[in-house]
N, C-alpha and C positions, 0 to 999 in steps of 0.2 A: 218758477210760480210767477205770474206777473199780476199787476198791481193795475187795476181799472177802478179809477174813482178811490171809492173807500172798500172796493170788496177786493180779497186775495183770489185768484182763480188759478187751480191747480191742473198745469198742463203736462201731459206726459211727452216723454221723449217720443220724439219721431222715430219711424223706423224706415228705412231704405232694403228693398228687398230686390235682390239680383236674381234673375233667371239665366242660368247658363248650359248652353248645351246646344248641340247641332239642330237643323230643321228635322221637324216633326218627332222631335223626343218628347213633347208636352208641356212644352213651356208656358204656351197660351194656356193653355187649359188650366194650369195649375197658376197662372198669374190671374187669370181671372176670377178662381176660386179664392187668392189671396185679397183682391180687389175687394171681396165682400165680405169675408170672415174678418178682414184686418181693417177695412174701412179706407182702403188705400187708392189711391191717384193710380191709374193702371197706363203707363205709357209702351204702345205696341210699335214700335217702327215699322210692320208691312202693312198695318192699317193706312198709317199717315203715305205710306210709299205708292200703295195701290189708289189711295183717293187721290194722288194728287200728279199718277203717272201710268194708272193703269196696267196694261201690260208689259210696259218696260220697268225697268229695274236697275237706273242709270249707277252704279258705286259712288261714283263722285256726290250725288243727290240722296244717296243712303245715310251716307257719312255727314252731311250736314244734316237733316231730319234726326238722325241720333242727337247729334251735338244740342240742336234746339231743343226735342223733347229731357236732355239730361240738365240743360238749365232751368226749363219748366219744373222738372222733378226736384230742383236744389232749393228753387225758390219754393216748392210747395214745403218740404222739409223746414225751412227757415219760418214756414207759418204755422209748423208743428203739426202737418199732415204727413201720414204714412203714404211712402210710394213703392209702384213695383215696378222695376223697368225691365221690361221681354223684349228683350233681344239676346241675341247668343252668347255676347261678353265674352269670345272665345280667347282672348288674350289675357296672361296677367297683368300684364299693363293697364288693361283696361279695367280689370276689377280693382286693381291697387287705387288707382286714380280715384275711381268712385269710394272706395272704401275710406279714402282719405278725405276726400269731400264731403262726405258724410261726418266724419269724426270732425271735421272743422264746420261744422254745421251744431255738434253736438248731439247727432243724431248716430243710431245703433244701425246694423247691418245685419242683414240676413240673407246669405247667398245659398240656393238650391241648384244642385247640378243635375241634369237630365243624360241620362246614357241608356240606349237600346242597342239592341243587335244590329248590325245591317241590312240585315233581312228583316225584321220589324220595322225599322225606320221606312224602307220602301215599302212596304206593306201598307202603312199609314200615309207616307205619302200618295200613292197610286190613289189610295181611298179617298185622299182628300181631293186630289186632282177630278176624280167621278163624282164627288160629293159636292164639293164647294170650291171651283176651278177660282172663282173672282178671289178665295182669299191668300193665294199662292202661284209661284211661276213653275212650271216646268225644270227639272232638275235631274240630271243624268246620273246614272251610278260611277261613274266615274268622277263627277262632283264633288258627290257626296263622299268617295274614297280620298279624294283630293282634300275635302274641308275637314274630313275625321284624321288625316294624318296633319294638319296644320291648328289643331284645337291643344291650347295649354289646360291639360285637364286639371280643375284647381286639386292642392293638395287640402289632405284633410284639416291642417289647420289651419288653412283658408276658408275652410266651408264654414267649420267651426269657432272660429273667429281667435283663435288661441294664437296663430300666429302674426307678428308683427307687419304691417306694413311697410312694402320694399320703399327705398327712395325712388324717386323719377329717374330713368334712363338719363345715361352720359348727354351730355349738351342741354340738359332741363335743369334750371334750379329748382321749380318746384313743379309737384304735380298738377297743377294751376296751369301751369304754362303749356304742360304735355298735353291737356286737355282740350287747350287752343288750337293745340298743333294736330291732335288726331282727330277732331270733329272740327272742322273748320267752320267758320259763321257763314260762308256762303259757296255757292257754286263757283268754279273758276271755268 
């Protein structure tokens, strides 16, 4: 509850939605639906990278863009606005850092994991390349296989929120400190 003058205003607890999955598994489609159904601010990294870099997809810039979008999302949560983070979040550390940041702001988290067979993922990627090449980058089967081998698939407890948030990795006192390292404030 917040007080404005003599009026008491009920504010609902904001929610952070996290989309987790490999390319072309349905994250952005779901994020668009969440944006409308939950009245959430949708933060989609690929749209920003495409707008700023066109055909390039520099990894260092992507990390900075992710970090800036996270800061915007956290500020929106502070203001009581639902947020959907729409990028892979392949690492458990990334998801733990965001779960902790949301908890620190009094927000809840809903995580959604998207998974497809490699054949369906390739079919969707080929379809996207044919119909909307401006929304994606070419991806080889080797890249897709490598990425599939590198994702930390969320546990059932991580997905339903029943599993406690891990502590930050060795060398970091807080998840906030780790976030600043993982998502640097500028391109080096």
